[in-house]
C-alpha positions in Angstrom: 89.2 79.3 98.4 91.2 77.2 95.0 95.2 76.8 95.7 97.6 79.5 93.7 100.9 78.8 92.2 102.3 81.1 94.1 105.9 80.9 91.2 103.5 82.6 88.9 105.4 85.8 87.2 102.3 88.8 86.9 99.4 90.2 88.1 97.5 88.9 85.0 98.8 85.5 85.9 97.3 85.3 88.9 93.8 86.1 87.6 93.8 84.3 84.9 94.2 80.9 87.2 92.0 82.0 90.1 89.1 82.3 86.8 89.7 78.5 86.4 88.1 78.0 90.4 84.6 76.9 91.0 83.5 80.5 91.8 80.5 81.5 93.6 78.2 85.0 94.8 81.0 86.3 96.5 84.5 86.5 96.4 88.6 87.5 97.9 89.1 90.0 95.9 88.8 93.2 93.7 90.2 93.6 90.8 89.9 97.2 89.2 91.4 97.8 85.9 91.9 101.6 84.1 92.6 102.7 80.7 96.2 102.9 80.9 97.2 99.5 81.7 97.4 99.8 85.9 95.2 97.1 88.4 93.9 97.2 92.2 93.8 95.1 94.0 92.5 94.6 96.8 92.5 91.5 98.7 90.5 89.6 101.4 91.2 86.7 104.2 86.9 86.6 103.7 85.0 86.3 100.7 83.4 90.1 101.5 83.3 91.0 97.8 79.6 91.0 96.5 79.5 91.9 92.9 75.8 92.6 92.7 76.0 94.2 95.9 74.3 91.9 97.9 75.1 89.3 101.2 73.7 85.9 101.1 71.0 85.7 103.7 72.2 84.7 107.4 75.9 85.5 106.3 78.0 88.4 108.6 81.7 88.6 107.8 83.6 86.9 111.4 83.9 89.6 113.4 80.7 92.2 112.9 79.1 91.6 116.3 82.6 92.6 117.8 82.9 96.1 115.7 79.0 95.9 117.0 80.3 96.1 119.8 84.1 98.0 119.7 81.9 100.7 118.6 79.4 100.6 121.5 82.2 101.2 124.1 83.6 104.2 122.2 83.1 107.3 122.9 81.2 109.7 120.8 84.1 111.5 119.4 86.0 108.2 119.1 83.4 107.1 117.0 82.8 110.4 114.9 86.9 110.6 114.3 86.5 107.2 112.7 83.5 107.6 110.7 85.2 110.2 109.1 88.1 108.8 108.3 86.3 105.7 106.5 84.4 108.6 104.6 87.9 110.6 103.6 89.8 107.0 102.5 86.2 106.2 100.3 85.9 109.8 98.6 89.9 109.3 98.0 89.9 105.9 96.4 86.9 107.4 94.5 88.8 110.6 93.5 91.8 108.7 92.4 89.1 106.3 90.6 88.0 109.2 88.6 91.4 111.0 88.3 93.1 107.2 87.0 90.2 106.7 84.3 89.9 109.6 83.1 92.1 111.8 80.4 93.0 114.6 82.0 94.7 117.5 80.3 95.2 120.3 83.6 96.1 120.4 86.9 94.5 123.3 87.7 94.4 126.0 91.3 91.0 127.9 91.5 91.1 131.2 93.8 87.6 133.3 94.4 87.4 136.9 94.4 85.6 138.5 97.4 84.4 140.7 95.7 82.2 138.3 93.7 82.2 135.3 96.1 82.6 135.6 99.9 85.8 133.2 100.1 84.2 132.0 103.1 81.1 131.2 102.9 80.9 127.3 101.9 76.8 128.0 100.8 77.9 131.1 98.3 80.5 129.5 96.8 78.7 126.0 96.3 76.1 127.7 94.9 78.3 129.7 92.3 80.6 127.0 91.6 77.9 124.1 90.9 76.6 127.0 88.2 80.0 127.6 86.7 80.5 124.3 86.4 77.3 122.8 85.3 77.8 125.5 82.4 81.4 124.1 81.5 79.7 120.7 80.7 76.8 121.7 78.8 78.7 124.5 76.7 82.0 123.2 76.4 82.0 119.1 77.6 84.1 120.2 80.7 85.1 117.4 82.4 86.4 117.4 86.7 87.1 116.5 89.3 88.3 119.4 92.0 88.8 119.1 96.3 88.7 122.1 98.1 91.3 123.1 100.8 91.0 125.8 103.2 93.3 128.1 103.1 95.3 129.4 106.2 92.8 132.6 106.4 89.8 130.3 106.9 89.5 131.4 102.6 88.4 128.0 100.7 89.8 127.1 97.5 90.0 124.3 94.7 92.6 121.8 93.4 92.3 119.4 90.8 91.7 117.8 86.8 90.3 119.5 83.8 90.0 117.0 80.4 90.9 119.4 77.7 87.5 121.2 77.2 89.0 124.8 78.9 90.1 127.5 77.0 93.9 128.2 78.6 96.5 131.0 78.1 100.2 131.7 78.3 100.1 134.3 82.2 104.3 134.4 81.3 104.9 132.0 84.4 106.4 128.9 84.6 106.9 126.3 87.3 109.9 125.9 89.1 110.8 122.3 86.7 110.7 125.5 83.5 106.9 124.1 82.4 104.7 126.6 82.0 101.7 128.3 84.1 98.3 129.2 81.8 95.4 130.7 83.0 92.0 130.3 82.5 89.9 133.6 80.8 86.8 131.7 81.2 86.8 131.0 85.3 85.1 134.3 86.1 85.2 134.1 90.4 88.4 134.5 90.7 91.7 134.0 89.7 93.6 130.2 88.4 96.7 128.6 87.0 96.8 125.3 84.9 99.4 123.6 84.6 99.7 120.3 81.4 100.1 117.5 83.1 103.8 116.2 82.6 105.3 113.3 84.1 104.2 110.0 86.5 100.5 110.6 85.9 99.7 108.3 89.1 101.9 110.3 91.8 99.7 113.7 90.3 97.0 111.5 90.9 98.2 110.6 94.2 98.9 114.5 95.2 95.7 115.9 94.5 93.9 112.8 96.6 95.9 114.1 99.5 93.8 117.2 99.7 91.3 115.1 100.6 91.1 115.3 104.7 94.3 117.9 104.8 92.7 119.4 107.5 90.5 116.8 109.1 87.5 118.7 107.8 85.0 118.3 105.1 84.4 121.8 104.0 81.1 122.1 103.4 80.2 118.7 103.6 81.4 118.3 99.9 84.7 116.0 100.4 84.9 116.8 95.8 83.4 117.7 93.3 83.2 116.1 89.9 80.9 116.2 86.3 80.7 115.7 83.4 80.8 112.0 81.1 83.5 110.9 83.3 84.3 106.9 82.9 85.1 104.5 85.4 87.2 101.5 86.0 86.8 98.1 85.1 85.7 96.6 88.1 85.3 92.6 88.6 86.4 89.9 91.3 88.5 86.7 91.6 89.5 84.1 94.6 92.2 85.7 95.8 94.1 86.3 99.1 96.0 88.5 100.6 99.0 86.1 100.3 98.6 85.7 96.9 99.2 89.5 96.9 101.9 89.4 98.9 104.1 87.1 96.0 103.5 90.1 93.4 105.1 93.1 95.7 107.3 93.2 93.1 104.6 94.3 90.3 103.7 97.1 92.7 104.0 98.6 96.1 101.8 96.3 98.5 99.9 97.4 101.1 99.1 94.7 104.5 96.7 96.0 106.7 93.4 94.6 109.4 90.5 95.8 110.3 90.4 93.7 113.8 87.3 95.4 114.5 85.4 93.3 112.1 88.2 90.5 112.5 89.7 90.8 108.3 92.5 90.9 107.0 93.4 92.8 103.8 96.5 93.2 100.8 96.1 96.2 98.3 98.8 95.9 95.4 98.6 98.9 92.8 100.3 98.4 89.7 101.7 100.9 87.3 100.9 100.9 83.7 103.7 99.9 81.3 105.6 103.6 79.8 105.7 103.1 75.3 107.6 105.0 73.2 106.3 106.5 70.3 106.9 103.0 68.3 105.3 101.3 70.7 108.4 99.7 72.6 107.7 99.4 76.2 110.3 101.9 77.9 110.0 100.2 81.0 107.0 101.6 84.3 105.3 104.7 84.3 107.4 107.2 86.6 111.1 105.3 86.1 113.0 107.6 84.0 116.1 105.7 82.8 118.0 108.9 81.4 118.8 109.7 85.4 119.4 106.3 87.0 115.7 104.6 86.9 114.8 107.4 89.5 111.0 108.8 88.8 110.8 111.7 86.5 108.8 114.5 89.0 105.1 114.5 88.6 104.0 117.5 86.9 102.8 118.9 90.4 105.8 117.7 92.0 107.7 121.0 91.0 105.0 123.5 92.6 104.1 121.9 95.8 102.2 125.4 96.5 101.2 126.7 93.5 101.5 130.1 93.0 98.4 132.3 92.3 98.6 134.6 89.8 96.4 138.2 89.8 94.8 138.0 85.5 91.6 139.5 86.3 88.5 137.0 86.6 87.0 136.4 83.2 89.8 138.9 81.1 89.7 138.0 77.7 93.2 138.4 75.7 93.6 138.8 72.5 93.2 135.4 70.1 96.8 134.6 68.7 98.9 132.1 68.9 100.5 130.6 71.9 96.8 129.8 73.5 95.6 126.7 73.5 
């Protein structure tokens, strides 16, 4: 790998210099770039990233045999837990990519009316949910990502993001931060709350991702639901190693981790976008509130840790009028 100048001031400069190297079919770093300008770098101490999704013939990461041996020595329960954890991490990464790559407007909570669908029967819920979502996508252009969560009584409800294709009406309530709570009268299977996104969008995305695997299970065999016209982040590759990424800790938190069974070491860096005022002037990183000593502004869900479910009857259609969104 080409030596990197550790005095480089930014992620952009680091990647620019890395691109001057000879390159090859495999790379040590995967780079995801999102529309808001934020970047995720995942760097490995070996060239394990393959732009085309293929591996060189006869090539295997150091330690793969050890990984297979460790899997054979583990108990079935341990292997099952490890597989579940890996699937959960992948699902969280996928939901994060979807949420950061698309201009969602609403944080929503959808609950189910037992009179319309058995809230404990995931197969029945999935059939009706998919039918409703498909209808909204085709008729109104809905784009969405939803994460199922099981309530303490075993009933299922959903948290996630919608774009601006849904009709929302004021509920007459507000969250603890004073932001108005809306209802979605088009949701015909139960009750809803919807809050327009505000504050640190990245924190809101992280909040929703935490629902994945929160209870150590995958309800109904699905970590999440997504659909509509969804963009994905731009993915590129570079010859940048974990030590290079660690030099840029000031750009964002660096998480260093090892995969001993595979003999691999990684560093993960996620940067925040620049926040700009209406004149286009840079005001600092998104999430920094300079009027409060630089402390992050609450994410839009930060004031509503457990969203209140307002009992507006399914399919209720308030009269059209001002105040509707």
